N, C-alpha and C positions, 0 to 999 in steps of 0.2 A: 652391689657387685662383691664388696669385700665377702659379704656372707657366701656367694656363689662362688667364690675362688678356694673357701675352705671347703667347701662339698665336692667341689670336682676333684681336691687335693687328697682328702680324708676317706669319702666316700666311692666317688668316681662317676663315670656313665656305662650304662648296659649297650655293648656294641654286639651283639650276636651275629656277626659277618668274620669269617676268618680271613677274607680279603682286607678288611679294615683293619683287624686286629693285627694283621702281619705289617702292615702300613705303620701304625702306631709302634709296635715293636722296631721297628728299622729305623723310627726317628729316637728312640731312645726313652718311650714313656713307661711306665709302669703298668703293667698287663695282669692282671688280677684274673683267670678264667677268662669269660666274656666282660669284666669292670674293666675300664679304661680310669686311670687317673693321670690329671693334669696338675701341672704347675702354673704358676703365675707366668713365668715367661713364656709358656707354649701359647696359652692366650694372648697375651700381649703381642707378640711376634706375630699371630695369624690375625689379628687386628690393624696388623699397619699394613698389609697389604689387600684390605678390601677398599674398593674403590669406592670413593664419598656419592660419585655420581657414575651413569653409564646411559648408553644409547641403546635401545632395541630396535631393530631393522624389521620393517612391514613388506609385504610382497609389492606393496604402493608404497613406494619411499614420501609423498607426502604424509603418511599413517604412522611414521616412526614416531617413537616414545622416547623421552627424556624420563630417567629414573633418578630421583635424587634434587636438588636443589628445592624450589619453592614448587616443583610440580605434584600434582596428585593426580595420578593415573587409576581409571576403575575399570572393572570387567565385572560381569553379570553374576549369578548365582554358581556356587562347585558343589557339584557331588550327590544333590537330591535323587532320590529315585523313583519320585511319585510327582504327578502332575495335580493340581488343584483346579475343577472347573468353578466356572462363575457358579453352578448350581450346590457348589459346596462337594461335589461328589470328586473323591479321590481317585485316582487308577494311575496304574504304572507308566512311567517315560517309555517312550518311542524313539527308533531312530528319527523318526518322520517330525518328531518335538524337538530334537535336538537341530535338525535343520531350519525349523522355524526359527529357533531363537537364533542362529547363527546370522539370518537375514535381520533379523530385529537387532542384531548388534552391529552389521555391517551398516542399517542405514540410521544408528544413531546418531545425534550431534554429539553425545556425552559420554557415552561408553567407548574406551579408548582400546580395550585389546580383549580376548575372548578367552575365556575359561578353558582349561583343559576336560573338564566335567561339568559342563553348562547344565547336564540330566545326564542322570546314567540311563541307558535304554536296555528295558528288557526283552526287547527281541530281537538281540544279537547275540553271540557267544560271547561271555564273559572274557575267553582268552584274548579274544580279537578285537573288542569294543573298543578300545583305544584306538586303533586305527581304522575303524569307522568315524570316531569322534575326529580326530585328525583331517581326515579327508573332509569332511563336512565344514570343518573350520579353514581349510586351505583353499575350498574351492566357492566357497560361499559369504567369505568374508576376505577384505586385502588388509585387514588391520593386523598387528601383531598376536602371537598366540603362544599359548602354554604347552608343553610338552609334557607329556604322561609321567608320573612318577611312579604309577601303580608296580613295577618290578623292573629289576635290570633288562629284561628282553623288551619290555615297553619304552623303556628309555633308549635303547640303542635305533628301534623299530621308527621313534619320534625323530632322531637325529640323520636316520636314512630317509624320511620321508621332507623332512627339510633341506638335504642335501641336493633332494630334486629340482628344488627351486633356486637353491642359491649356490649349490656350488661347493666348494670348500668352505667349511663353517668357521671362517677367521675372523667373525665378529658376532656379536649377540643377536640371535635373530627367534630367541624363545626364553621364554621363563618358566621355570617350573616348581611347584610346591613339595616339599619336603617337610612333613608333619612329625612328631617327635610322639612315642606313646610316654604317657606320665604313670609313675612317676620315674624319672630318671632313666630312660632308655629309648631305642629307636627300634623298628621293625625293620627285619634281615632286609626285605624288598626296598625300604626307603633308602637304607643306608646305601644298597648296590647302587640304586637309580642316582643317586646323590653322588656316587664316586663316578658313574659314566659319564655324566652333564658336569661335572668339576674338572674331569681330564678333557672336555671338549672345550672348555672355557664359557660354557652357556650360564648363563644368569640363574640362580636360584632364590626362593624364599626360605630360610630354614627358620620354620615356625615351632614353639612349643605352648601348651595351654592344660593347667590343672583343671579339673572340676573340684572346686573348693569345698572340703569336705567329705569328700569320697578319695580321687586321685591325687589330691595334694592337703595340705592344712586348712582349715578352716578360715584362717585370715588370709587378706590381699598380701601382706607382706610374706607371710610364710610361705604360699605358692609363689610368690616374686623368685624366692630364692633358688628354689626348684625348677622353674620354666627358665630363669635367665642361665641358669648353670647348664641345662640340655642344650640351650640355643646356642651356646658360647661353645658346647663340644663339636656340635654340627659345622659351626663355622671354621673350629680349628681344623675338623678334619677334611671341608673343602681346600683349604688354604694348604694343606699339606700336599694334597694331590696337584694341585696349580695354582701356586702363589698368585695375586690379581683375580682370580675366578670373581666376578661381579656376584654380590649377595646383597640381600635383603633381611633385616633382621624381625622377625615374628613373634610376639607374645601377645597369651590371652588370658583369659582365667574368667570364670563365672561360679555362682553356688550351685550345688546338686540340689535337686526340688526334695526334701524330704520325704514326700509321699510316694513319689515315683522312682526315685534314682535317676531321673533324667539330669543332664544339662541345662541348666536355663538361659537361653538368648536375652540378650536385650537388657539384662538386669541393669543397676547402678554400677554395680560392680563390673561389668562385662563392659560398659562407657569407661569409667575408670582406667581399665586395663590398656584401652587404646592410647590415651593419653600418656599411660606408663611405657607403652611401648614406643612412642615418638621421644620421650624424654631419654631413654636408655639408648634407641638409636644414635639419636643426637651425641649422646654420650660417648659411645661408640665411634663416632665421625661415618657412620653406613647410613644407608635408606633404609626406611621404614615400614612395614605391613600393618593396617588396622583392619579391623570387620567392618562388615557394610550395612545395607539395610536390614539389618536382622530383627525378626519379632517372633514373639511367641505363638502369636494369632494363626490360625488357619481360614483367616477369610479378609477381605479389604475392609476393615473395619477401623474405627476410632485407634483401639490399642495397637493395629498392627501401623498405621501412620507413625504414630505418637513414637514407637519405641524406633523407629524406621530413621525418624528425624533425627531424632537424639543421636542414634550411633552414628549418622552420616554427618552431622554437625559438629560432633567431639573429635571425627576423625579430621574435618577440613581446619577448625581451629587450633589443633593442635601439630598441625604440620607432618601428618600423615602421607607418606608418598606413593605407597601403592593400597589398592582397596579390594579385596573380592567381595563377592557377595551383594552388590551394589544395586543389583537389580532382579527382580522377582521372586526374591525366598520368601516362605513361609516355615511355620510350626518348628523352630529351631534345626534349620537348615535342612528339613527332611523333604519339603515339597517347593515345588515352583510353580509359577501363576504367569499368566499371559497378562493376565489384566495390571495383577501386581507390577509387572515387568514395566507395564508402559508408566502408573504410576510413578515408580520410582525413577525411571527416566528423568520424567518431570522435576523431582527430587532432586537428584543430581545436578540439575542444572541450574535449580537454586542454589545450590552449594558451591559450584561454581562461580556462580554470581557472587554469592557473600564471599569468597577467598578473595574476590579483586581490591586492590586498595581503593 
C-alpha cells in the first residue's frame, strides 16, 4: 500500500479520456498530459465511501445476491471467443452458444449470476453484440446480471435495458467489470464505461493485473505495487463521480511464458494473487474479486481438474467475495466448453460445501 501511494503520487496513472481528466482537474488533482497524480488523502477519502457490503437485485427477488461479508458469489466464464468440442475441435462461438450457457446458468444450483460475455459470439455484429448478450441473459435467466463495459455506448445501452425491467435504477441491479491496461493505465472505453455506471450508482469490479516479466516486474511484490496503484486510481475516480458507488476490489497476476509471450493461467503465482486480493480487499474494507476455475489445458484432463480445483479452493479459503470464470473456461480464458462447465459446476458445489462451518 505504501509503495503504491508513492507510485500514485510520483508517477501517476494514465487516463486517456478528457471527461475523466476534466473531473480530476475540477477536484484539484495534478494532471500532466493524460497522467493523473494522486495524493494519499485522495485515496483515503475515496476508500472511506466504498460500501463494505451491498445487494444486487435479480429479476427474481429470491435470486438476489449479497456481495461482501462471508458470501462467495460465482459467475461462469467471461470473454472467450472460442468453443472447444468434446472431439477437441476449436470453433468460433455463436449466439446459440450464448443462449445455451444462459440456460445452464439459470438452472445451476451453484452459479449465482451471469457474466456479461459468457462467450463472444462471432455471428453477430461486434457493434451490437452487447445487446444480443444482454437480451439472452435477461430473457433466459432470472439471476443477477453483468452490464457491458465495452464502451460508453454499451454501458448506456445496458442501463436502458435494465430500466425496461426495473424502472428507475435507484438500487444495484447489475455489476460490471472494469479492467485496467497494465502498466499504470486504463483504456478510454473502460474509463468512460466506469463513469457511466458510477454516475448511475451501479456496482463495478475494478480490476488490474500484470503479466509478470512483461507488463510488470518479474516479482510478485513488484507487480503488486503497479496493479494495486492502478486499481486504487480507478476506485478513486468512481467515488469522485458518485461517493458510495458499490465497488469490488480486483487484482491478479501471473508469469509470462518465456517461449510464447502468453499469460500463464492457474500458476502458483496466479493462485497467490487470489489470496493477496482478498487480503488487500480486507485491508481496504471492501469486497474483493478472485479468478475462478482457470486452466491452461484445452481438454478435460488431469491438468484442467487440478488447476481449476486449486484456483477455486484458494479463493474459497481466502475469503473472496466475487468470482468470475468459475465454470467452463479452457486455455487461458480463450475458450469455453459445455463439458467443462458441467464438471466445474460440481466443483463449485464442492467448494461451497467446503466453506460451510
